[in-house]
Each structure stands twice: as structure tokens, then as C-alpha cells.
N, C-alpha and C positions, 0 to 999 in steps of 0.2 A: 184076454186081449180082445176077443170078439165083442165083448160087452163095451169095452172102451171105444172100439171102432164104430160100433153101432150107435153109441151115444153121440159121437162126433158127426156121423153121417146124418142122423135125424136132426140134430141141431142146425147143421149147415142147410139142409133142405128147407126146414121150417123158416129159418131166418131169410134165406134167399127168396122164398115165395111170398112171405108175409110182409116184408119190408115195403114193397110198393103199395100194399093195402094201407100200411101205417102212414105212408106219405100222403095218401088221399084223405085219410081220416084227420090227420093233424092239420092239413091244409083247410079242410072244411071247418075245423075248430079254430082256425086262424092262429094256430100255435107256431108262429114264425119266430125264428131266432132274432132277438134284438141285436143290433150291431153298434159297437162303440164308435163314436165319431172321431175319437182321438187315435184310433188304430190305423193300420195301413189302408189307404184309400181303395185298394183293390177289393177289400172286404165289403165295401158298401154295396157291391153288386150281389152279395149273398143275402141281403136283407129279405126276409120273408121265407127263407128256406126252412122247412119244418124242423123242429128240434124234438127232444125227448125220445129220440130213436132208440135209446138204451132200453126202453120198455120191450122192444122187439127181441133183442138178443138175450135179455134176462129171462123173459118168458120161454124162449126157445131152449135155453139152457136147462131150466127147471123141467120142462117136458121131456127133453132128451135124457136127463138124469134119471127120471122115473122109467123111461124106456130101457135104459141100460140095466136097471135092476130087474126088469121083466126078462131081459135076455139072460141075466145071471141065474135067475130062478130055474131056467130051463136048460142049464148047462151041467154036464156031468163033471166029476172030478173036483180038483182043488178050487177052480174058479166058481164052480157051482155051489160051493159051501157058503152061500150068502146068508148073512144074519139079518137080511132085510135092511131097511134104512138105519143108518148109524148116527151116532153123535157127531162124528167127523163130517158126514154129509150135512147134518143140521147146521153145524157151525159155518161151513164153507158156503152153502147155498143161502143160509140166513144172512151172512155178511154181504153177499152179492145183492140180495133182495133189499135188505134194510138200509145199507149204504145207498143203494139206488133210490130208495124212498126219500132219503134226505135230499138227494140230488133232484128228484122229481118235484119236491116242494120248492126248491130253489128255481127250477125251470118254470114251474107254474106261476110263481110270483113274477118272474121276468115277463112272461107272456101276458099276464093280466095287467101289469103296469106299463107294458110296452117300453121297457128300458132294460139295461143290462145289469141293474143293481142286484135284483134277486134277494135271496135270504141274507140277512145280516151276517157278518163274520161271527158274531157271538152266537147267533142261532145255529149256524152251520157247525160251529165248534161244539156246542152242547149236543147236537144231534150225533156227531161223530164219536164223542166221548161216551154217550149213552149206548150207542151200538157196539163200540169196541169193548166197553166195560161189561156189558151183558154177555156177549159171546166169549169174552176173555174168562169170565167166571165159569161159564159152561165148559170151556176148553180145558181149564185146569182142574175140573172136577169130573164126576161121572166116569171113573176108571173102568176099563175093560180088562178082565183077567183072562189070559189065554193059557190054558193048561197044556203041559207037555213035559219035556225033560225037566224043565224048571218053569215055575209060574212067572209070567210076565204081566205086570199090572201097568196098563198103558192109558194115558190121557192124550187128548188132541194136542194140547199145548205142553210145554215143558218148563220146569223150574231151572233149567240150565240154558245158557246161551249156546248157540250151535253154529257150525259152519257147514260141514257135510253131514254131520250128525251131532248129537249133544257132546259138548266139551266138558269132561268130568270135573275139571277144576274151576269152571265158571258157573258155580251154583248161585242162584239169585234168591231163592225162596218164593213162596206162592204169591205174596202181595206184590213184590217187585216184578214177578213174571206177568201178572195181570197188567201192571203199569206199562211194561214193555210191550205187551200185546196191544194195548190201546195206542201206544206211540207208533207202532208199526202200521196199524190200520189207518191212523190219521195221516201219517207221513205218506203212505202209498196212495191213499185216496186223493190227497191234495196234489201229489206229484203227477198222477195220471191226469187230473183235472187241468193242471197247468200245461201239460203236453198237448191237450186237446184244443189246438188252436188253428190247425190247418186240415184240409180234407184228407181223411184217411190216416193221419199221422199217429194219433193215439191208438187207433184200431189196429193198424199193422204192427206197431211195436208191442201191443198187448198180446197179439196172436203169437209172436215169437216167444215172449216170456211164458205164456201159458203152455205152449207146446213143450218148452224146456221143463217146466214143472211136471207136466204129464210124463215125460220121459224119465225124470228122476224118481217120481212116485212109482212108476211101473218097475223100475230097477229095484227100488226098495221092496216092492212086493215080491220080486223074484229072489231077493236075499233078505227076507224078513226073519228076524231072530227066532220067533216062535216056530217057524216052519223049516228053518235052515239047519240041516244036520250039523254043519261045522260049528254052529253056535255052541254046541256042547263043549267044545274045546276052547271056547273064547275067541273064535275067529271073527273077522270083520263082518258085521251084519247090521241091520237097521231096526229101530224100535218105534218108528212112527206108528200111530195107533191102527189106522185102516188104509194102508197105502193104495190098495186097489180102488177104494172109494175116492181117494184124492185124485188118482189118475182119471177116473170116470168123470168127475166134476171138471177137471182141467180140460179134458178132451172135448166135453160138451160145450164149454165156454169158448174154446178156440174154434170149434166148428161153427158155432153161432156167429162169432165175430167174422169168420171168413165169408159167410153168406151175407152179412151186413156190409162188409167192405165192398162188395160188388156195387152197392148203391151209394156208399159213403166216400168212395174215391173221387178225386177231382174230375169234373165238377160235382160236388156232393148233391144228391137229391134229398138227403136228410142228414141231420147232425145227431150224434149220440146225446149231446147235451150233458149237463151235470148228472142227469139220471144214469147215463152209461158210464161216465168218467169216474164218479164217486163209487159206483157199484163195482167197476173193474178194479179200482184201487183197493177196495175192501177185500175183494176176492183174492187178489194177488198177495196182499198182506196175510190173509188167512192161509194161503198155500205155503207161504214162507214159514209160518208157525207150525203148520201141520206136518210139513216135510222135514222139520228140524234143520232148516238152512237159513236162519235169520241173518247171520253175518255175511252170507253169500248173496243176499238180496241186492245190496248196493251195486254189485258187479253185474248180476243178472239183469237188473233194471237200470243199467248204466245211463241210458238216455233219459229216463225219468229223473235220475239224480242230477245229471248235468243241467237239465232245463230248470229244475227247482233251484239249484245253486245259482243259476244266472239271475233269478229273481232276488234271492237272498243277497247276493253281492251288489246288485243294483240298488237295493233299498239301503244297505249299509253305506255304500259309497255316497249316495245322494244325501243321506241324513248327516253324515260326518263331514263331507267336503263340499256338498252342494253340486257335485259333478256326477254325471252318469257314465258308467263303463260302456254300456251298450246303447245304441240308438233307441231301443225299446226292449223291454223284457215282457214275457219269456223270450228265450234266445231265438226261437224260430222267427219272431217278428223283427228282430234285429237284421237278420239276413234278408227278409222281405224288403225292408227299407233300404238295404244295400243294393237291391235290384235283382236278387235271385228270384227265379220263378218258383211258384208254389210247388210244382211237381218236383223240381230239382231239390228243394229243401226236404220234402217228404222222403224222397228216395234216398238221399244222402243220410238223413237221420235214421231211416230204417237200417241202413248199413251199420251205423254206429250201434243201434240197438242189437243187431245181429252179432256184432263183434263182442259186445258185452255178454250176450247169451253163450257164445262159443267159449269165451274165457271161463265163464262160470261153470259150464259143463265140463271143461277140462279140469278145473279144480276139483269138482265133485267126483269125477271118475278116477282121476289120478290118485286121490286119497284112498280109494278102494284098491287100486292096482298096487299102490305103494305098500299096502298091508300084506300083499302076497309077493312082494319083491324079495 
């Protein structure tokens, strides 16, 4: 637990202290966020605000992750039995960094061309598929065998669909599992990207989701089948590959975002850009796969799902009937055009995100408690 807390603290401090430096650097590079003319007119005042702030919290997370491992190496007992950097860490941090790189390319094109077009939809799609496919293959291979009462051969991803853990009768096979992995990464990265439209909105919602994943991963670590004595009698336990590693990455990312939020909340001094949004979505999708909670993710990320569906429904309605359901999509802009203040929208949407997280945590823990009921 100390390693997880240390990682979160280091990430928070790094992000809090280095974000103002990033603001000055990106302003000097004239890396201002292009604003769409067709959007809410209140956004025009944000023109020139530095973007690509995701670089800050991605780097802070990576450094804090390494720091957490240094703490583990100097700890006695169970937590001190660190095997060093793991495939799980590689997959999660790799998704965060590589999805962030796709977003960075998109942001850089926007800045260079001085418009909001950025990377083409096809180019972004290819990048997301390449990243998801690469790490999906890694996640479904490179098993770790843990010796004990009985051997557990564990991979980061799973060939089963999962809710609170793998569902035995929902077997998919390796190829389908990789396809599902890609779909989850693409869905979450685009969902977070769509949510990132108001100061602090995606940042705050992502903190809530990542904190929930950290809690679930640490619970899995405390009830890990290879270490859990009751597993000998078939009692309820978890087989995620490296649960402490998952908690470490989640805590580091949440801490980094918390430090970034200090400067990203309204009025934002810097935007995360697609660099941060795509990176966060990739990480959240990876956390869902690694914790074996794929089917729980739509509840945990309820706000991301709602905002994404507002875009889907808007497009379907306009193409089939010529009419729009919302004044503008994504949904947060609809409420802006209705006259809600940006701060009101963000806080109320954070509440929705929090409710989704609470319901998901309830499902996750009730499943465990029911097994002992």
C-alpha cells in the first residue's frame, strides 16, 4: 500500500509543479488550442490557451510508476516481493504513452495548421487499431506462472468476458479476445476525447474512474488466488495477473491528474488536448482488461458512455430524419447552448460520473460479499 500511495503522491507533486512550466513552454511554441467557430461562442475566449497538456501528466505517471517500484524494492514482506517491472505495467503504461502519442500527432497537426481538423479520422483510427492490436497481442501472451498450492498461469488479458472477474461460460478464444481488446481501447479513448470539451470535465471524471480501478485492483491484490489460502477450497478470489502493479499505475495516473486539475479547472490555463484524452482512454481501457472488469466498464465510465451516445444518437437522427435531438453534441455543449454555465455543467457531470463509479463499486464488492453470504 505504501508503494501505491508513494506513486500517487510523487505524480501529484510532479504534475502540480511542472504544469505551469509546460504552460510557458507551449505558449512560447505558440501551441494554442484552435477553437471551432461553430461551437458555443463562449469558447472563443479560450483561443490561444496552450494545449497538449497531457504530456505533463503522462510523464508524471511514468516517473511515479518507476518511483513506486523503487519503494517496493525496499519493502519487507509480501509487498516487497517485487519481480521488477512486469508485462502488466508494460501494457498499461504502454497504452497510456502510445495512445497519447496518437493524440499528440493530432494536436501537433492542429497547432501547425491553425485549425481544429487535426489528424484525419482514418489516420486516428489506424493509430488506435495499431496500438490496441499491439498491446492486445502482448496482453494475451507472455503468461506468468505462479507456483503454490496449484499453479496459476496468468496473462494480462483474458479469453473470457468479465464483470467482477472472468465469467466461465463467456469464453471468446484468443483471436476474439484481441479484437475485444482493440474495441475497448478504441471505445474508451474516443469516449474520453469526446468528454474533453469543458475545463476540467474529462480530468475530474477520469480521476474518479482511475481511483475506482485502483481500489478494485488493490482489493484483488489482497484476495489474489495464488496468495489467498481460501483459494485451496475454491473460495472467491481473483486471478488478474499483477493486481498490485495495476493499483500502482492507477494511483500514479490519478495523482498526476489531480495535480493537473489545479491548472485545468475553469478557467483553464492549459488543455490536456487529444494527447491527454486519447492517452487516458487507452489507460482506462487497459485497466478494464487487466482487472477483468470489462462488462463493468460502461457503468464505471457512465459519463463517458452517456456523452458518446449523445453523439451517436445525434448523427443517426440527423442522417435519418434531418433533425437534431440536441442543440449540439457532445452533450455538454447542448447544455452550454441552453444557458448553463460551464462550471455548473462540469460539477453536475462530475456528480453523474461519481454515481456511475459508486454503482460499479457496489456491483464489484457485492459480488464478493454474495459469495460469502
